C-alpha positions in Angstrom: -55.3 -84.8 -134.3 -56.1 -80.9 -134.7 -53.8 -78.6 -134.3 -53.6 -76.2 -131.3 -54.1 -72.7 -132.7 -51.0 -70.8 -133.3 -51.8 -67.4 -135.0 -54.7 -66.0 -133.3 -57.6 -64.8 -136.1 -58.6 -61.6 -136.2 -62.0 -60.3 -137.5 -62.6 -56.4 -138.3 -66.3 -55.4 -139.2 -67.6 -51.9 -140.1 -71.1 -51.5 -140.7 -72.9 -48.0 -141.7 -76.1 -48.5 -140.5 -78.2 -49.1 -137.7 -78.2 -51.6 -135.6 -79.0 -54.2 -132.4 -75.9 -55.9 -130.7 -76.2 -58.5 -127.7 -73.1 -59.4 -125.9 -73.0 -62.5 -124.0 -69.9 -64.0 -122.0 -68.7 -67.0 -119.6 -71.8 -68.7 -120.3 -69.7 -72.3 -119.0 -72.4 -74.4 -120.2 -75.3 -73.4 -118.5 -77.4 -73.6 -121.4 -81.0 -72.7 -120.1 -79.4 -69.6 -118.6 -78.1 -68.8 -122.3 -81.2 -69.7 -124.2 -83.2 -67.7 -121.1 -81.6 -64.9 -121.8 -81.9 -64.9 -125.6 -85.8 -64.9 -124.8 -85.4 -62.2 -122.7 -83.8 -59.7 -124.4 -86.2 -60.4 -127.9 -83.0 -62.0 -129.7 -84.0 -61.7 -133.5 -82.3 -63.7 -136.3 -81.5 -59.8 -137.8 -79.5 -59.0 -134.3 -75.9 -59.0 -134.2 -75.1 -61.5 -131.5 -71.5 -61.7 -129.9 -70.3 -64.9 -127.5 -67.1 -63.8 -125.9 -65.9 -66.9 -125.2 -66.2 -69.4 -122.2 -69.2 -71.2 -123.2 -67.5 -74.5 -121.7 -66.5 -76.5 -119.1 -68.1 -75.5 -115.5 -71.9 -76.5 -116.1 -73.9 -79.5 -116.8 -74.5 -78.7 -120.7 -71.6 -78.3 -122.0 -71.6 -80.7 -124.7 -75.7 -79.3 -125.8 -74.0 -76.0 -125.1 -71.2 -76.4 -127.7 -74.2 -77.7 -130.3 -76.8 -74.7 -129.8 -73.7 -72.4 -130.2 -72.7 -73.8 -133.0 -76.8 -73.4 -134.4 -76.4 -69.9 -133.4 -72.9 -69.1 -135.1 -74.6 -70.4 -138.4 -76.5 -67.1 -138.9 -73.9 -64.5 -140.3 -74.6 -61.8 -137.8 -73.2 -64.0 -135.1 -69.6 -64.1 -134.2 -68.2 -66.0 -131.2 -64.9 -65.4 -129.9 -62.3 -68.2 -128.1 -61.9 -68.2 -124.2 -59.5 -69.5 -122.0 -61.5 -72.3 -121.7 -62.0 -73.4 -125.3 -58.2 -73.3 -125.4 -57.2 -75.4 -123.0 -59.9 -78.2 -123.9 -59.2 -78.5 -127.2 -55.0 -78.2 -125.8 -55.6 -80.8 -123.2 -57.1 -83.0 -125.9 -55.0 -82.2 -128.4 -51.4 -82.5 -126.8 -50.3 -85.5 -126.2 -47.7 -84.1 -123.8 -50.9 -83.2 -122.1 -52.5 -86.4 -121.4 -51.2 -86.5 -117.9 -53.1 -83.2 -116.7 -56.7 -84.9 -118.0 -56.8 -86.8 -114.5 -55.8 -83.6 -112.6 -58.1 -81.7 -114.6 -60.9 -84.6 -113.3 -59.5 -84.4 -109.3 -59.7 -80.8 -109.2 -63.3 -80.2 -110.7 -66.9 -81.4 -108.8 -68.8 -83.1 -111.0 -69.7 -81.3 -114.5 -67.8 -80.3 -117.5 -68.0 -82.2 -120.7 -64.8 -84.4 -120.2 -65.9 -85.5 -117.1 -68.9 -86.1 -119.5 -67.7 -87.8 -122.0 -65.4 -89.9 -119.8 -68.2 -91.6 -117.8 -70.1 -92.0 -121.5 -66.9 -93.9 -122.7 -67.0 -95.9 -119.4 -63.6 -95.3 -119.0 -63.8 -94.4 -115.1 -64.3 -98.0 -115.1 -62.5 -99.4 -118.3 -59.7 -97.0 -118.4 -56.4 -96.8 -120.9 -53.8 -95.4 -121.2 -53.4 -91.7 -120.3 -52.6 -91.2 -124.2 -55.3 -93.8 -124.9 -58.2 -91.9 -122.6 -57.2 -88.6 -124.3 -57.4 -90.5 -127.7 -60.8 -91.3 -127.0 -62.3 -88.4 -125.4 -60.6 -86.8 -128.3 -62.4 -88.7 -131.0 -65.5 -88.7 -129.2 -65.5 -84.8 -129.9 -63.7 -84.2 -132.8 -66.1 -82.3 -134.8 -66.7 -79.9 -131.9 -63.1 -79.3 -131.8 -62.9 -78.9 -134.8 -65.6 -76.0 -134.8 -63.7 -74.6 -131.6 -59.6 -74.8 -132.9 -61.2 -72.3 -135.9 -63.0 -69.6 -133.9 -61.3 -66.1 -133.9 -59.8 -64.4 -131.1 -61.1 -60.6 -131.4 -63.4 -59.0 -133.1 -63.3 -54.8 -134.3 -66.5 -54.0 -134.5 -67.0 -50.3 -136.1 -65.9 -48.5 -132.7 -65.6 -51.9 -130.1 -63.2 -54.1 -129.9 -64.0 -57.3 -128.3 -62.0 -60.1 -126.9 -62.3 -62.3 -124.2 -59.8 -61.0 -121.3 -58.3 -58.0 -122.4 -55.3 -56.2 -124.2 -51.8 -55.0 -123.2 -51.2 -51.4 -124.2 -50.0 -50.8 -127.4 -51.9 -50.1 -130.7 -51.5 -53.0 -132.6 -53.7 -54.5 -129.8 -53.2 -57.9 -132.6 -50.0 -58.5 -131.4 -51.1 -58.5 -127.9 -49.5 -62.2 -126.4 -52.4 -64.7 -126.8 -52.2 -65.5 -123.1 -53.7 -61.5 -122.3 -55.9 -61.8 -124.8 -57.7 -65.1 -123.6 -56.4 -64.6 -119.8 -55.5 -61.2 -118.6 -56.1 -60.6 -115.0 -57.4 -57.4 -113.7 -58.1 -55.9 -117.0 -60.3 -53.1 -115.5 -57.7 -51.9 -113.8 -54.8 -52.2 -116.2 -56.7 -49.9 -119.2 -55.7 -49.5 -122.5 -54.6 -47.0 -125.3 -57.4 -47.7 -127.7 -59.6 -45.2 -129.5 -62.1 -48.4 -129.4 -64.6 -48.9 -126.5 -63.2 -52.7 -125.3 -65.5 -55.2 -124.3 -64.6 -58.1 -122.1 -65.5 -61.7 -119.9 -63.1 -63.6 -118.1 -63.3 -61.8 -114.6 -66.5 -61.8 -112.8 -67.8 -57.9 -112.0 -68.1 -58.5 -108.6 -64.6 -59.1 -108.4 -63.8 -55.2 -109.2 -66.2 -53.9 -106.4 -66.3 -53.6 -103.2 -70.2 -55.2 -102.4 -71.0 -58.6 -103.9 -72.7 -57.7 -107.5 -72.1 -59.3 -110.8 -73.9 -57.1 -113.4 -71.7 -55.6 -116.0 -69.4 -52.4 -115.6 -69.9 -49.9 -118.2 -67.5 -47.3 -118.0 -66.9 -45.3 -121.1 -64.1 -42.6 -119.7 -61.9 -46.1 -119.4 -63.7 -47.2 -122.5 -64.0 -51.1 -121.1 -66.9 -52.8 -120.5 -66.9 -56.0 -118.5 -69.7 -58.2 -118.5 -69.3 -61.8 -117.2 -71.7 -62.2 -114.3 -69.9 -65.0 -113.1 -72.1 -67.9 -113.8 -70.5 -71.2 -113.5 -67.8 -70.1 -111.4 -69.4 -68.2 -108.4 -72.4 -69.4 -106.1 -74.1 -66.7 -106.5 -74.2 -65.7 -109.7 -76.2 -64.2 -112.7 -75.5 -64.2 -116.7 -75.4 -61.0 -118.2 -76.1 -59.7 -121.7 -75.0 -56.0 -123.1 -77.3 -54.8 -125.5 -75.5 -52.0 -128.2 -77.9 -50.1 -129.9 -77.3 -47.5 -132.9 -79.9 -45.2 -134.4 -78.9 -42.7 -136.7 -75.5 -42.6 -135.3 -76.3 -42.3 -131.5 -75.0 -45.8 -129.4 -77.2 -46.6 -126.2 -76.2 -49.6 -123.9 -78.8 -51.1 -121.7 -78.1 -54.5 -119.3 -80.0 -57.6 -118.9 -79.7 -60.6 -117.2 -80.6 -63.9 -115.5 -80.4 -65.5 -112.3 -82.4 -68.3 -111.3 -83.1 -67.8 -107.6 -86.8 -68.2 -105.5 -88.5 -65.4 -104.6 -89.8 -65.0 -100.6 -91.8 -62.4 -99.5 -91.2 -60.5 -95.8 -93.4 -61.2 -93.0 -92.6 -58.1 -90.9 -90.7 -55.4 -90.6 -86.9 -56.1 -89.8 -84.7 -53.3 -88.6 -80.9 -53.7 -88.2 -78.9 -51.2 -86.9 -76.3 -49.5 -89.0 -73.1 -51.2 -89.4 -69.7 -51.3 -91.4 -70.2 -53.6 -94.6 -67.3 -55.9 -95.5 -67.0 -57.6 -98.0 -64.6 -61.0 -98.6 -64.1 -62.6 -102.4 -61.6 -63.3 -104.6 -58.3 -64.1 -104.6 -58.4 -63.2 -100.3 -60.4 -65.9 -98.9 -58.0 -67.5 -96.0 -58.8 -65.9 -92.8 -58.3 -66.0 -88.5 -60.8 -67.6 -86.2 -61.1 -65.2 -83.4 -64.0 -66.0 -81.7 -66.3 -69.2 -82.8 -70.0 -68.7 -81.9 -72.9 -70.8 -82.8 -74.1 -69.1 -85.9 -71.0 -66.4 -87.2 -67.3 -66.5 -86.3 -65.4 -63.6 -85.8 -62.8 -63.7 -88.6 -59.7 -61.7 -89.8 -58.7 -61.0 -93.2 -54.8 -60.1 -93.1 -54.9 -58.8 -97.0 -57.4 -56.5 -97.1 -57.4 -55.8 -92.5 -60.7 -56.7 -92.6 -62.5 -58.2 -89.4 -66.2 -59.8 -89.7 -68.5 -62.1 -88.9 -68.9 -65.1 -91.1 -71.6 -67.3 -91.2 -69.3 -71.0 -90.0 -70.9 -73.1 -93.0 -68.8 -70.5 -95.0 -65.9 -71.5 -93.0 -63.8 -74.5 -93.7 -60.1 -75.8 -93.2 -58.0 -77.0 -96.0 -53.7 -77.7 -95.1 -54.5 -76.3 -91.7 -55.5 -73.2 -92.8 -59.0 -71.6 -92.2 -60.6 -70.0 -95.5 -64.0 -68.6 -96.6 -65.0 -70.7 -99.7 -66.6 -67.9 -101.9 -67.7 -64.1 -102.2 -69.0 -63.0 -99.1 -70.4 -60.2 -97.0 -71.3 -59.8 -93.3 -74.1 -56.9 -94.5 -77.5 -57.2 -91.8 -80.6 -55.9 -93.7 -83.4 -53.6 -92.8 -86.6 -54.0 -95.2 -90.2 -54.0 -94.4 -92.9 -56.1 -93.9 -94.3 -57.8 -97.6 -90.9 -56.9 -99.9 -90.0 -59.4 -102.0 -86.4 -60.8 -101.6 -84.4 -63.2 -103.6 -82.8 -66.3 -101.8 -79.5 -67.6 -102.5 -79.3 -69.8 -99.3 -80.4 -70.9 -96.0 -77.8 -71.4 -93.1 -79.6 -72.9 -90.0 -81.2 -70.1 -88.5 -80.3 -67.3 -91.5 -81.1 -67.2 -94.9 -78.5 -64.9 -97.4 -80.7 -63.0 -99.9 -80.9 -60.3 -102.2 -82.6 -57.0 -101.6 -82.8 -54.3 -103.6 -79.3 -55.8 -105.2 -77.9 -55.8 -101.7 -76.7 -59.0 -100.7 -76.7 -60.1 -97.0 -78.7 -61.7 -93.7 -81.6 -61.4 -92.6 -83.3 -64.4 -89.5 -85.2 -67.0 -92.4 -87.7 -67.3 -90.1 -89.4 -63.8 -91.3 -89.6 -65.2 -94.8 -92.1 -67.1 -96.9 -92.2 -68.9 -100.3 -94.3 -67.3 -103.1 -95.5 -69.0 -106.3 -91.8 -69.8 -108.0 -92.8 -71.6 -111.3 -88.6 -72.5 -112.7 -89.3 -69.7 -115.9 -90.0 -66.7 -112.9 -86.9 -67.9 -111.3 -85.0 -67.8 -114.3 -86.4 -64.4 -115.6 -85.5 -62.4 -112.2 -83.2 -59.4 -113.0 -84.6 -56.1 -114.2 -83.9 -53.5 -116.9 -80.9 -52.0 -115.0 -79.5 -49.3 -116.7 -79.5 -47.6 -119.8 -76.9 -44.9 -121.0 -76.2 -42.9 -124.3 -72.8 -42.4 -125.6 -72.6 -39.8 -128.3 
């Protein structure tokens, strides 16, 4: 079997000509989003393309995504980096001592991912082998894909930028950061670094760092950190982001793009909601206590953040005698004018959870009507958000 990489590879690229560079992270087996995003940013063969890890698992198109990424990687201007999910996939299928983790993993995830896909294809759900036998069969099926993953580099220094999946430790010799730091570091945006380079990472959905539900790219040139994970495959409300870096005459500009497959609805009348304090629940603070339960919303208290807010009943569930909010959530009640458009996240009894002018919140569903939504319109929704210069 393949060895699991012990000595991480670190690449360095220095160029002295104008360039256009596209960075995408945390695709998680969503090939349709990746293809739509590459089309939206008008990706061309002479562009530089960096895929910042975690293109496997959590989606329904993982095997096809791996093959598509491999094809992209045939271009010498494409660089694909290792993420924690690629590392974990290789380890789980390559290390005999981890064979017992496969059934645990299959119980933990729902219905997607390449391990579950191959498990079904090999009929191991109806004709299982031993734990080691199951591992070997899945490994052999994915042998070529695992060989490709196993040779991926961990960091790429490209001129004044450093690309890594999760983060680096606060040291100049970043190559000697632990592999777990580079692939799994939590809260890198808050921890920071001491390098001269601008460090670009994925791994943590950007909404986790914000007071509102917003998975757009964080571009913080003061901290010299750019975070681009839009939560695809992880959050119910997510997007796939692309950071576009252009260098012309030694002037750097940044542009943000995204795709977000949500249908568009039109508002049928003016809606006014009284001003209010807006609260947000997000990882890891999902446990709440119910103070009062009504037909649509329940008044809840989140002790870690000391927030009291009304949570839609469909967002609440009980596990091990504790109550939790199932995902990122806001109690924002939105005001808007007739004929304006919103993106529909979901319908929950009498209420719709929507995005309006980049704000997430609630309105009565009766005030919305569907407009023409073909699949490509849904995928391409998302405007150019921001352009900044770095002199």
